[in-house]
DOFIRO-729509 format. One line per 5 residues: number of its first residue (from 1); their letters; for each residue x, y, z of N, C-alpha, C. Coordinates in steps of 0.2 Angstrom, whole numbers. Layout:
NUM> A> X/Y/Z/X/Y/Z/X/Y/Z  ... .
This chain:
1> MELND> 570/674/522/570/671/527/577/666/529  580/667/535/586/664/537/584/658/542  587/651/540/585/645/544/593/644/548  591/644/553/598/641/558/598/634/558  602/629/554/603/623/553/607/620/560 .
6> TASLR> 604/615/564/608/614/570/611/608/569  617/607/567/622/601/564/622/598/569  622/598/576/624/593/582/616/589/581  611/591/581/605/588/582/606/583/576  606/586/571/607/578/564/611/575/567 .
11> DELDQ> 618/575/567/623/571/570/621/567/576  616/570/581/613/564/585/608/559/582  605/563/577/598/558/576/602/552/572  606/555/568/613/549/564/615/544/568  617/545/574/620/541/579/613/537/582 .
16> VGAEQ> 609/539/585/604/537/587/599/532/581  599/533/577/596/528/571/601/522/569  608/522/570/611/517/571/614/514/575  611/516/581/612/512/587/603/508/588  598/513/585/593/507/585/592/501/581 .
21> REAFN> 597/502/574/596/499/570/600/492/571  606/495/575/610/488/578/606/484/585  602/489/587/598/484/593/592/479/589  588/482/585/584/478/581/588/473/578  593/474/574/594/468/571/597/462/577 .
26> SSGWW> 599/465/583/603/460/587/594/457/591  589/459/592/584/456/595/578/454/590  577/458/587/572/456/580/565/461/582  565/462/588/560/466/590/559/474/589  555/478/588/554/485/589/552/487/596 .
31> HSVDL> 545/484/598/541/485/603/543/480/610  543/482/614/545/477/620/536/477/621  534/470/622/527/469/624/527/464/629  523/463/634/524/460/639/517/455/637  521/449/637/516/443/636/513/440/642 .
36> GGGVI> 515/439/646/511/437/653/518/431/655  515/431/661/521/426/664/528/427/664  529/433/666/536/436/666/541/436/659  537/436/654/539/436/649/540/444/645  545/448/644/542/454/640/547/452/632 .
41> TPGVH> 547/456/627/548/453/621/555/460/622  562/457/619/568/463/619/567/469/614  562/473/614/561/477/610/567/483/610  568/487/606/572/493/604/569/498/608  562/498/609/558/504/615/556/499/619 .
46> KLEEL> 557/501/626/556/497/632/549/497/634  547/493/638/540/493/640/539/501/646  543/503/648/540/509/652/540/514/648  546/515/643/545/520/638/537/520/634  535/513/632/529/514/626/523/515/633 .
51> RDNYA> 522/513/638/518/513/643/517/523/645  521/524/646/522/531/647/520/536/640  522/534/634/519/535/628/513/535/628  508/530/629/503/529/629/499/533/634  500/534/641/498/538/646/497/546/644 .
56> RFNLP> 503/547/640/501/556/639/497/557/632  495/550/629/488/551/625/483/556/627  481/553/635/476/557/638/471/553/635  469/546/633/465/542/632/461/539/635  454/538/636/451/535/643/455/528/646 .
61> DDLTG> 454/528/651/457/522/654/454/517/651  446/516/653/441/511/650/438/513/642  442/508/637/440/510/630/433/505/629  430/502/634/424/497/632/420/501/628  418/496/621/412/499/618/416/504/611 .
66> KRVLD> 422/504/611/427/510/608/428/505/603  430/508/595/436/504/591/439/509/590  446/505/588/451/509/589/457/504/582  459/511/579/464/510/573/469/512/574  475/504/575/482/507/575/485/505/568 .
71> VGCWD> 488/512/565/490/513/557/499/510/559  502/507/556/509/506/556/510/501/563  506/498/565/507/494/570/512/492/573  518/488/569/523/485/571/522/479/574  526/477/579/526/471/585/519/473/589 .
76> GFYSF> 515/478/588/508/478/592/505/482/600  512/485/602/512/487/608/505/491/607  504/495/603/498/501/605/493/498/602  492/491/599/485/488/597/486/483/603  489/480/608/487/476/613/486/482/618 .
81> ESERR> 488/487/619/486/492/624/480/493/625  477/495/619/470/498/617/465/492/620  470/486/616/464/478/618/462/480/625  468/480/627/468/478/636/464/483/639  462/489/638/458/493/639/450/492/637 .
86> GAQVV> 449/489/634/443/486/634/440/487/626  443/489/622/443/492/613/443/488/609  440/487/604/440/483/598/445/487/594  450/482/593/457/486/588/458/483/582  457/487/576/461/484/572/468/488/568 .
91> AVDVW> 472/483/568/480/485/566/479/485/559  484/489/557/486/489/549/494/490/550  497/488/544/503/488/544/504/488/535  510/489/533/510/489/525/516/483/524  516/479/529/521/473/526/517/469/534 .
96> RPENF> 519/463/534/516/457/538/521/455/545  521/459/551/527/458/555/524/454/558  530/447/558/528/441/560/528/442/568  532/447/571/530/447/579/525/448/583  520/454/577/515/454/579/512/450/580 .
101> FKACR> 511/444/576/506/437/576/510/432/582  515/431/583/518/429/588/515/431/597  515/438/597/513/442/603/506/441/602  500/441/596/494/441/597/493/432/599  496/428/597/496/420/600/496/421/605 .
106> ALGSR> 503/423/609/504/424/617/500/425/619  497/431/619/491/435/623/486/432/622  482/428/617/476/426/616/473/432/613  474/437/609/473/442/606/467/443/601  464/447/601/457/446/595/460/453/592 .
111> VEFHE> 465/456/591/466/460/586/465/460/580  462/462/574/461/462/568/466/465/563  469/460/560/476/463/556/474/465/549  475/469/545/476/472/538/483/474/536  485/469/531/489/472/526/489/476/522 .
116> LSVYQ> 490/483/522/487/487/521/491/495/518  493/499/512/495/504/513/490/510/516  494/514/520/489/519/524/485/523/518  487/522/510/484/526/506/477/521/504  477/516/505/471/511/504/466/512/510 .
121> INRDL> 469/515/516/462/515/520/456/519/519  451/517/521/443/522/520/438/518/523  433/523/522/428/521/529/424/516/524  424/514/520/420/509/515/423/501/516  430/502/515/433/495/517/434/494/526 .
126> LGSFD> 435/499/530/438/496/537/432/500/542  426/503/538/422/507/544/425/513/548  423/515/553/426/521/557/428/519/564  432/523/566/434/523/574/434/528/578  432/526/586/433/532/589/440/535/589 .
131> VVLFL> 445/529/591/452/533/592/456/531/585  461/534/582/464/532/576/472/533/580  477/527/579/483/529/582/488/528/576  492/535/574/495/535/568/502/539/571  505/533/573/512/534/577/518/533/573 .
136> GVLYH> 523/537/572/531/537/569/529/535/561  523/537/557/522/535/550/522/539/546  521/546/548/521/552/543/525/553/541  532/553/543/538/556/540/541/551/537  539/545/536/540/540/532/536/539/524 .
141> LRHPL> 530/544/524/527/544/518/530/548/513  529/547/505/530/552/500/525/557/500  518/554/502/512/560/501/508/562/508  511/564/512/509/564/520/500/567/521  500/573/515/494/575/517/487/570/513 .
146> LALER> 491/567/509/484/561/506/483/557/511  489/555/515/488/549/522/484/552/527  484/559/527/481/562/535/474/562/530  472/562/525/466/564/523/463/556/525  466/551/521/464/543/523/462/542/530 .
151> ICEVT> 467/544/535/466/544/541/461/547/544  458/555/543/453/558/544/446/555/542  448/552/535/440/550/534/438/543/539  442/541/541/440/535/546/440/534/553  440/543/555/441/545/562/434/551/565 .
156> NDVAV> 431/544/569/425/547/571/424/554/577  432/552/581/433/557/586/438/560/585  443/556/587/450/559/590/455/554/586  460/558/583/467/554/581/473/556/585  476/551/586/487/553/588/490/553/583 .
161> IESHV> 493/558/582/498/556/577/505/559/581  509/556/578/516/556/582/521/556/577  526/561/575/530/562/571/537/565/572  544/562/568/549/567/570/549/574/566  550/579/570/550/586/568/555/590/568 .
166> IDNIM> 557/594/567/562/598/565/562/605/566  559/607/573/559/613/576/565/616/578  568/610/582/575/611/585/581/610/579  579/609/575/585/609/567/585/615/564  578/617/561/578/622/558/572/627/560 .
171> ATPRP> 574/631/563/571/636/567/565/641/564  559/642/564/556/647/561/548/647/562  546/652/564/538/651/566/533/649/561  538/650/554/533/645/548/532/639/547  526/637/547/526/628/544/528/628/539 .
176> IMEFY> 536/623/539/539/621/531/540/612/535  543/610/529/545/603/529/552/603/525  556/599/527/563/598/523/560/590/519  564/591/514/565/585/509/571/578/510  568/572/512/576/567/512/574/563/506 .
181> EIDEL> 579/565/501/578/561/494/580/554/494  587/551/500/589/546/501/588/544/507  593/545/511/594/543/518/598/548/524  595/555/520/598/560/524/596/560/531  590/556/534/588/556/540/591/551/543 .
186> AGQYD> 594/549/548/596/545/553/598/539/549  600/541/542/602/535/537/598/530/536  594/532/535/587/528/533/584/529/526  584/524/520/582/526/516/574/528/514  571/526/519/562/527/520/560/532/523 .
191> NWWGP> 563/537/524/561/543/527/561/549/523  555/550/521/555/557/516/554/564/518  550/565/524/549/572/526/549/573/533  552/580/535/554/581/542/549/587/541  544/588/544/539/594/547/542/598/553 .
196> NARCV> 540/603/553/540/606/560/533/606/562  533/606/569/526/606/574/521/610/569  523/615/568/518/620/567/514/618/559  518/614/555/518/611/548/513/603/550  514/602/556/509/596/556/502/599/558 .
201> TNLVR> 502/603/562/496/604/563/491/607/559  494/611/554/490/615/548/490/608/545  494/603/542/491/597/539/485/593/541  484/594/548/480/591/550/473/594/548  473/600/548/468/603/548/467/604/540 .
206> SAGFA> 470/604/536/470/605/529/466/598/527  468/593/532/467/584/530/459/584/531  456/589/536/447/589/537/448/588/546  452/588/549/451/589/557/449/595/559  444/597/563/443/603/566/445/606/568 .
211> RSETL> 450/603/573/455/605/575/459/601/580  466/604/582/472/601/585/474/603/592  477/598/595/482/601/601/488/598/601  495/601/602/502/596/604/501/594/612  502/588/611/502/587/618/509/584/621 .
216> RSEPT> 514/584/616/521/582/619/526/585/613  531/588/615/536/592/612/541/591/614  545/588/607/554/586/612/557/588/604  565/587/607/569/592/603/568/588/595  566/581/593/565/580/587/557/575/586 .
221> RAVVK> 554/577/591/549/572/591/541/577/592  535/574/590/529/579/593/525/575/591  519/576/596/513/569/597/508/576/596  504/575/592/498/580/590/492/576/590  485/580/593/480/576/594/474/578/590 .
226> AYRQW> 473/577/585/467/580/582/461/576/582  456/582/582/448/581/583/445/582/577  439/579/576/434/579/572/428/585/575  427/585/580/422/591/583/426/595/586  423/600/586/425/610/589/424/606/598 .
231> DRPPL> 428/611/602/429/613/607/424/615/610  419/611/613/412/615/617/409/621/613  406/620/607/402/624/604/397/625/607  393/632/605/389/635/608/382/631/609  380/629/615/375/624/616/368/628/619 .
236> GTIPT> 361/627/615/357/629/618/354/638/618  359/640/612/360/646/612/355/649/605  351/653/606/347/656/602/351/659/595  349/657/590/352/657/583/352/667/582  357/668/580/359/675/579/362/677/571 .
241> MRIKD> 362/670/569/365/672/563/360/667/557  357/669/550/353/662/547/358/661/541  357/654/541/360/652/535/354/652/529  355/658/523/351/658/517/351/650/514  356/650/514/358/645/508/363/640/508 .
246> VINAV> 362/637/504/369/631/504/369/627/498  376/629/492/376/627/486/384/624/486  383/619/481/389/616/478/393/623/477  401/623/480/405/628/478/408/627/470  408/620/468/411/619/462/406/620/455 .
251> TLGRY> 400/616/457/395/617/453/389/622/452  389/627/459/385/629/460/378/628/461  376/622/460/371/619/461/369/615/468  363/611/469/362/607/475/362/601/476  368/599/472/370/590/472/377/593/476 .
256> FPRRG> 378/587/482/382/587/487/385/579/487  390/578/483/394/572/484/399/571/490  399/565/493/402/566/500/411/566/500  413/564/493/419/566/491/421/565/485  426/569/484/428/569/477/429/577/475 .
261> RQAYL> 430/579/470/432/584/469/427/590/469  421/588/469/416/592/471/415/594/476  415/589/481/414/590/488/415/596/492  413/602/490/415/609/493/407/613/492  405/616/498/400/619/498/401/627/501 .
266> IIRVE> 396/630/499/396/637/500/392/639/504  392/642/512/386/643/514/385/649/516  378/653/513/376/659/513/375/662/520  378/665/524/375/666/531/374/675/529  368/675/534/365/683/535/365/684/543 .
271> GLPGN> 369/689/543/372/692/551/378/689/555  381/686/551/390/685/552/392/693/553  394/693/559/399/702/561/404/701/556  406/707/554/409/711/551/417/708/553  418/706/560/425/704/562/426/699/561 .
276> AARET> 422/693/558/422/687/558/428/686/552  431/680/553/438/679/548/439/670/548  442/669/544/443/661/541/446/659/549  450/663/551/452/659/557/449/658/564  442/662/563/437/662/569/431/660/568 .
281> VRAQV> 429/658/562/424/654/559/423/648/561  419/643/563/419/638/564/413/636/561  412/630/555/408/627/553/408/619/554  400/618/555/399/611/556/395/607/551  396/601/549/391/597/545/391/590/549 .
286> GRLGI> 383/589/550/381/584/554/384/585/562  388/580/564/392/581/570/400/582/570  402/585/563/409/585/560/411/590/559  415/595/564/418/602/563/424/602/556  423/608/555/428/609/548/429/616/547 .
291> TPYYV> 436/618/546/439/623/547/437/627/539  434/634/540/433/636/533/439/637/528  440/637/523/445/640/518/444/648/515  437/649/515/436/656/514/429/660/518  432/664/521/425/669/524/425/674/521 .
296> GPDAN> 421/679/520/421/685/516/413/685/512  415/692/510/407/693/506/406/689/500  398/688/501/394/684/496/395/686/490  397/684/485/399/686/478/391/686/473  388/684/477/381/685/474/376/690/475 .
301> SENDP> 379/692/482/374/698/486/379/704/486  379/707/480/385/713/481/380/719/485  372/718/483/369/725/486/367/722/493  369/717/497/367/714/503/371/712/506  374/719/510/382/718/515/379/714/519 .
306> ATAEV> 373/711/522/371/707/528/374/701/528  373/699/520/376/692/519/383/689/517  385/686/519/393/683/520/394/676/515  399/674/513/401/668/511/404/664/517  402/658/518/409/654/521/409/646/517 .
311> RIPIP> 415/645/514/415/641/509/420/635/514  418/629/513/422/622/517/420/618/512  425/611/513/424/605/510/421/601/515  418/597/511/413/593/515/418/589/520  418/588/527/422/584/531/422/577/528 .
316> PGLLA> 430/575/527/429/567/525/425/562/529  423/558/528/420/552/532/411/553/533  410/557/530/402/561/531/399/554/528  393/551/530/390/547/528/386/550/522  381/548/519/378/549/513/370/550/518 .
321> GPTSV> 367/555/516/361/556/516/360/561/520  354/566/521/350/571/525/355/575/530  357/580/530/363/582/535/361/589/538  363/591/544/362/599/544/369/602/543  368/608/540/374/613/541/375/618/545 .
326> KVFFE> 379/621/549/377/626/552/385/630/555  384/635/558/392/641/558/391/642/564  397/643/567/399/647/575/404/652/573  403/656/578/408/663/578/406/665/585  414/665/588/414/666/597/406/663/600 .
331> DQVSS> 403/666/602/398/663/606/390/663/605  391/665/596/385/664/592/384/658/588  379/658/586/376/651/583/372/653/575  373/650/572/367/652/565/363/646/566  358/648/564/352/644/561/355/636/557 .
336> EFEIN> 352/631/558/353/628/554/348/624/547  354/623/542/352/622/536/352/615/533  347/611/530/347/605/529/349/602/522  356/599/521/357/596/514/357/589/513  356/587/508/355/579/506/364/578/503 .
341> VTDGA> 368/574/507/372/571/504/375/565/501  376/565/495/375/557/491/381/555/490  381/549/489/388/545/487/387/543/479  383/546/476/383/547/468/387/549/466  390/549/458/395/551/452/392/558/454 .
346> EEKAF> 398/564/453/399/569/453/394/571/447  391/577/446/390/582/441/393/585/438  392/586/430/396/589/426/396/597/429  401/599/428/401/606/429/400/612/426  395/617/429/395/621/422/402/625/421 .
351> VGL> 405/626/416/409/629/413/407/636/409  408/642/411/407/649/407/412/649/402  409/652/399/414/654/393/415/662/394 .
């Protein structure tokens, strides 16, 4: 596979990076924030640009009653904008951005701040959120998939993920990332990865989101919206498929930890059409959608071609307790099958000799 490297875009990124560092060193602000009374902070990113970005996320104008998590909040524009729309907001950054607290005081904001690494984020610590904003962070991370798994765990409905991308730098239809060892991207030592947009969407699904859509694609940036539920699954349809059994895909037993190395299911489905494939089958555990990693013949039903296996991870963030499992294919739906998901320790897996 030949990749055509666009040197001019790399040079442009280096120039923009240098200009932004100079502007930040001059003003000390990354975001322009309207503090009221005609006072607007002199951010590298201007108020009109930030407002336009937020509008393109296609979030409700009224977020009353919703919880929003802003990961990598910097000076806090997106936190304060979500709060202005009525949300209860939690902001997280790996350091304590003093300008964020200055803006909080000036605005009388009640945004709750936590100094945390993205890898420390989990549902037990922070709870869950209707909306998670993960903007301009992914490419700064040494372990991007792990970070997206943490984001997925605390997302109830939707996450908005914005990142540097390389689609117009290294053109290929395949999902790829390039690695920056030191300061190869824009002269910054804390940039580690440059994915293309397809890689971002694949990472999102691998992290546990049901589906995603690209909201915005620019020469070197992309915005992806990731969802925990399927888009309009069949409702009120009489089941045409039957779930015969659900077992743990690791232990082959009926103990289902909600997280960890044994948090995988085998769903045995009767009546799944022969043309069904991993890309076209959708699974749901509780209210959370999840993409199968395998759809095919049931290894334990060699003499029963009507039975298939659908293998899935347990969706991140699922709560312990009784929950239903079901499968969708095109306009067809399966019967529901109830399992009991637990918070307990993992079982000792059976090891065959």
